[in-house]
Each structure stands twice: as C-alpha cells, then as structure tokens.
C-alpha positions in Angstrom: 21.1 -3.8 27.2 19.6 -1.3 29.9 16.1 0.0 29.6 17.1 3.4 27.8 18.8 1.4 25.1 16.3 -1.2 24.7 13.8 2.0 24.1 16.0 3.7 21.5 16.1 0.5 19.6 12.5 0.1 19.4 11.7 3.8 19.4 11.1 3.7 15.6 7.8 2.9 16.7 4.7 2.0 14.5 3.5 4.4 11.7 -0.3 4.7 11.8 -0.8 6.1 8.4 -4.3 5.9 6.7 -4.8 6.2 2.9 -7.1 5.6 0.1 -10.7 7.2 -0.4 -13.0 7.9 2.3 -16.1 6.9 0.7 -17.6 4.2 2.9 -19.5 0.9 1.9 -22.9 1.3 3.7 -23.2 -2.1 4.0 -20.5 -2.3 6.8 -20.3 1.5 8.2 -23.8 2.6 8.9 -24.2 6.5 7.8 -25.4 7.4 11.2 -21.7 6.4 12.1 -20.4 8.4 9.9 -22.5 11.2 10.8 -21.7 10.8 14.5 -18.1 11.2 14.3 -18.5 14.3 12.1 -20.8 15.8 14.6 -18.3 14.9 17.1 -15.4 16.7 15.1 -17.7 19.8 14.6 -18.3 20.1 18.2 -14.9 19.9 18.9 -14.2 22.8 16.3 -12.4 20.4 13.8 -15.3 20.6 11.2 -13.0 22.2 8.9 -10.2 19.8 9.0 -12.5 16.9 8.7 -13.9 18.4 5.5 -10.2 18.9 4.4 -9.7 15.1 4.5 -13.2 13.9 3.9 -12.1 12.2 0.5 -9.5 10.2 2.3 -10.6 6.4 3.6 -8.5 4.9 6.1 -8.0 1.1 5.9 -10.7 -1.3 7.7 -13.8 0.4 6.4 -15.1 -2.4 3.9 -15.8 -6.0 3.6 -13.9 -6.2 0.6 -10.7 -4.8 -0.7 -7.7 -5.6 -3.3 -9.7 -8.5 -4.6 -10.7 -10.2 -1.5 -14.0 -10.4 0.6 -14.8 -11.1 4.1 -17.7 -13.7 4.4 -20.6 -13.3 6.7 -19.9 -13.8 10.3 -21.8 -16.9 11.8 -21.7 -16.3 15.6 -24.1 -16.6 18.6 -26.9 -14.0 18.3 -27.3 -13.4 22.5 -25.4 -12.6 25.1 -24.2 -15.9 27.4 -24.5 -18.3 24.6 -21.5 -20.4 24.0 -20.8 -21.2 20.3 -18.4 -20.7 17.4 -17.5 -17.3 15.8 -16.8 -18.4 12.2 -16.1 -16.7 8.9 -13.8 -17.3 5.6 -11.9 -14.8 3.3 -13.2 -15.1 -0.2 -11.0 -14.7 -3.3 -12.2 -12.9 -6.3 -13.9 -16.2 -7.9 -15.7 -16.2 -4.4 -13.7 -19.2 -3.6 -12.6 -19.8 0.3 -8.8 -18.9 0.6 -6.9 -21.5 2.4 -3.4 -20.5 2.7 -2.1 -17.1 4.1 1.1 -15.5 4.9 2.4 -15.4 8.5 2.4 -11.6 9.7 3.5 -11.1 13.1 3.6 -14.9 14.1 0.1 -15.5 13.0 -1.8 -15.9 9.6 -4.7 -14.0 10.7 -5.3 -11.5 13.6 -9.0 -10.9 14.5 -10.0 -7.6 16.4 -13.7 -7.6 17.8 -14.9 -4.3 19.4 -18.2 -2.9 20.3 -19.3 0.2 18.2 -18.7 2.5 21.4 -15.1 1.5 21.6 -15.7 -1.0 24.7 -15.7 -5.2 24.6 -12.1 -5.2 22.8 -10.9 -8.2 22.0 -7.8 -9.4 20.0 -7.6 -13.1 19.0 -6.3 -15.7 16.9 -9.0 -18.2 15.4 -8.0 -21.5 13.8 -7.8 -22.2 10.2 -9.5 -25.4 8.8 -7.4 -25.5 5.5 -9.8 -27.9 3.9 -12.6 -25.6 4.0 -11.0 -22.2 4.5 -13.2 -21.6 7.5 -11.5 -19.6 10.5 -13.6 -20.3 13.7 -12.9 -20.2 17.7 -15.0 -20.8 20.6 -17.0 -17.7 21.2 -19.6 -15.9 23.9 -20.8 -12.4 24.0 -20.9 -11.0 27.2 -22.5 -7.6 26.4 -25.0 -6.8 23.9 -24.7 -4.3 21.1 -23.4 -3.8 17.5 -19.8 -5.2 17.0 -17.2 -4.6 14.2 -15.2 -7.9 13.3 -11.8 -7.1 11.6 -10.0 -9.4 10.0 -6.3 -8.4 9.4 -4.3 -10.8 7.0 -1.6 -11.0 4.5 -2.2 -13.2 1.3 0.7 -15.4 0.0 2.4 -14.3 -3.1 5.3 -11.8 -4.1 4.7 -8.2 -2.5 1.5 -9.2 -1.1 0.6 -6.7 1.7 -1.6 -6.8 4.7 -5.3 -6.1 4.2 -8.0 -5.3 6.8 -11.5 -6.5 6.0 -14.6 -5.7 8.3 -18.4 -6.7 9.2 -20.7 -5.7 11.7 -22.4 -8.2 13.8 -25.4 -7.3 16.0 -25.7 -9.0 19.5 -29.4 -8.8 20.7 -30.0 -7.1 24.1 -30.0 -3.7 25.7 -27.3 -1.6 25.7 -26.3 1.3 27.7 -22.9 2.9 25.8 -21.3 6.0 26.9 -19.2 8.2 24.7 -15.5 7.7 25.0 -13.6 10.4 27.2 -9.8 11.2 27.1 -7.7 9.3 29.0 -4.0 9.0 29.1 -3.8 6.4 31.9 -5.0 2.8 32.4 -5.2 0.0 35.1 -5.4 -3.7 34.3 -4.3 -6.7 36.3 -2.2 -4.7 38.6 -0.6 -2.8 36.0 -0.5 0.9 35.6 -0.1 2.2 32.0 0.8 5.7 31.1 0.8 7.4 27.7 2.5 10.5 27.1 2.8 12.2 23.4 0.3 13.8 21.3 -1.7 13.0 18.1 -2.1 15.7 15.4 -3.8 15.1 11.7 -1.7 14.5 9.0 1.7 14.6 11.0 3.7 11.7 12.5 3.8 12.2 16.5 5.8 10.3 19.0 3.8 8.3 21.7 5.6 6.5 24.6 3.9 4.2 27.1 5.2 3.3 30.3 4.4 0.3 32.3 4.7 0.2 36.1 3.4 -2.3 38.5 3.2 -1.2 42.4 4.9 2.3 41.7 7.8 0.5 40.4 9.0 0.3 36.8 8.4 -3.0 34.9 11.4 -4.0 33.0 10.3 -7.6 32.1 8.0 -6.8 29.3 8.1 -10.1 27.1 7.9 -10.4 23.4 4.4 -10.8 22.0 3.7 -11.6 18.4 7.1 -10.5 17.6 7.3 -7.6 19.3 7.5 -5.7 22.9 4.3 -3.7 22.0 1.3 -4.3 19.9 -1.2 -1.3 19.3 -4.6 -1.0 17.7 -5.7 2.4 17.0 -9.3 3.1 15.8 -11.0 6.3 15.1 -13.9 7.0 17.3 -17.5 7.1 15.0 -16.7 5.2 12.1 -13.9 2.8 13.7 -11.4 3.4 10.9 -8.4 1.0 12.0 -4.9 0.2 11.8 -3.4 -2.8 13.5 0.5 -2.2 13.8 3.4 -3.4 15.8 6.5 -1.4 17.3 9.2 -1.7 15.2 12.5 -2.7 15.6 14.6 -6.1 15.5 12.7 -9.0 16.5 13.6 -9.7 20.3 15.6 -12.6 20.8 14.4 -15.9 22.9 14.2 -14.5 26.6 14.9 -11.3 25.9 12.8 -8.4 28.0 12.4 -4.8 27.8 10.4 -1.8 29.6 9.3 0.0 31.3 8.6 2.0 28.0 7.3 1.3 24.5 8.0 3.9 22.1 5.4 4.3 18.9 5.1 6.9 16.2 1.5 7.7 15.0 0.0 10.0 12.1 -3.6 10.1 12.3 -5.4 11.1 9.1 -8.1 13.7 10.5 -8.5 15.6 13.6 -10.8 13.9 15.9 -11.1 11.0 18.6 -9.1 8.0 18.3 -9.2 4.9 20.8 -6.0 3.3 21.3 -5.6 -0.3 22.9 -2.4 -1.7 23.8 -1.3 -5.3 24.1 1.8 -6.2 26.5 2.8 -9.3 27.9 4.6 -10.2 31.6 5.0 -13.4 33.1 3.5 -15.2 29.9 -0.1 -13.1 30.4 -1.3 -10.8 27.8 -2.9 -7.7 29.3 -4.6 -4.8 27.2 -4.5 -1.4 28.2 -6.9 1.3 26.7 -6.7 4.8 26.0 -8.6 7.8 24.3 -6.6 10.8 22.5 -8.2 13.6 20.7 -6.0 14.4 17.4 -5.9 18.1 16.5 -5.0 19.9 13.6 -1.6 21.7 13.1 -0.8 24.1 15.7 -4.1 23.6 17.7 -2.7 20.4 19.3 -2.5 20.7 22.9 -2.0 18.2 25.9 -4.9 16.8 27.0 -3.5 15.1 30.0 -5.8 16.5 32.5 -8.7 14.9 30.5 -10.2 17.9 29.4 -11.2 17.9 25.5 
C-alpha cells in the first residue's frame, strides 16, 4: 500500500473528546493553575467561550474516578537522585488493584509532565501483582511541579479507560517559560510538521508529517499498536487525553508515513500542548507542538507562530 493509501486507512484519527463536569479537585489542581488558564483565555479574547464551557470537566483532573483512586506517588524528592517512582491504583475498599485490562499493548500508561508543559515522559512501569504496586527506576532532571497521569482500563465487561492524576513537587530552582504556539518540531534528526486547526467544540483534522534530511519518512513503525500516539494537554490546568490513531492494527513488519492523521475536538478555546510519539528503526521519538484552539468562526491559521 502506498503512503496515500496508508494515510487514508488511518485518517479516522483520534477523537479528542473531553466530557463531564469542570469542577476541579483542589487537592489535585491548584486554584492558581485554573486561574492562570482563565487569565490566558481572557487575554486571548476567549473569555466568553471559556465561561460558556466552564461547567465541563475534561478527564485527567482528579485523583479518583469511577470508584478507583490513585495512591500518593513515591518518588525521589530532588533532581539527580536515582530512585524508584511507585504508586498503586486503589478500589472502592481502598485495596490495591492487581489486575488490569490490556489497552494499546500495555496494562497501564504513565504520563509525567512538568506543569509548564516541559519534561514530558510517556513510560510503562512494571506491576508487582502480589502487592498491586507499579514501579520503575526514576531520576528527575529538572526541578518543578509535575503532574503524573495514570491511564488504565480495569478488567470487566464494558470497562472503559480511566485517567487519574496527582501532583509531585521536585525541590530546586525553576525557570519556566509560557509555551508559545509552534507547528514544527525537530527531534533526533527528524523534522515533524503539523497542519490543521483546533476549534472549540468542533472536530478538526490534524496531520503530522515526518521527514529526515528533507526526505519523507515512509518507515514509521507500529508503536503500541498504531503508527502515531498523541497526548493532548490543555495549558494551565493540564486537562488530559491519551489517544491513538484509529484504524486496523498494523500487521507485523508493516510501515507507514510520512503522514499520520488525527481528528481532535477540544472542549474550550485556549492553548493546547500536543505530544506525538512515533517510532523509526526501533527508536521512539517525541515531537512537541503548541496550538491555540479558537471558538467557531474565529479559528485562524497560526502557522506563523502568532497568537
């Protein structure tokens, strides 16, 4: 199948649909973070749009949901210290959950990102089934306040994915810069370009094109059962969705590229952080982007980096 055919096969993309109520657990997301996002929306001329959707809470903003809770995170307290990051998923009785359904080839996906959108990691800790403890070696390379997202699916009929989160503070001085819109990224010799727009409350097509040395990359390998893997966070409160490109699971040895297509529907106007995982030659790379979602007819092309 040629690149265009492969693109069409996977162009269903991933629906980034945030739902439920917008009330945020103060123990997880500080009021200052929500206020910061609200100020940004107002400064961008989107205050009315945000207010209209203020009673809508995207997933990934609470430490408990659907009868499950994320335990406190045990991790090194300072940068440069080797240790373990560990936690448990607790059921309604407070007992550690020891069995999980497999989703996208893993029983649990862990996303860790500093609250300014930097230091992003997508990793897969190991479960000790005897204790229900997930853990992996861990070292912080930069100080700051981090959000840890546990994305998993319980076992059982009709079980759906759940995203729980907690905040971890790493001591030390921090110099954070607000993320600025960007549609291009360079990582490990690859250049990735994002086209398309985000519009609040409306599905929009996004396409990411991968090149190396100016040539299209057509050897994108499956990673976690798909050619592209996208995490979208809303700047400020870090509302979260962990999604994959849709389409039939790639056959062993099958490759694709240079484009990966997605469909995204942000719940509100404002700034969004996007992280694309892709794999070439057995190595996974992450390209990072920042897009502004406008409201309705106000959507515009910010490809020149303007806001």
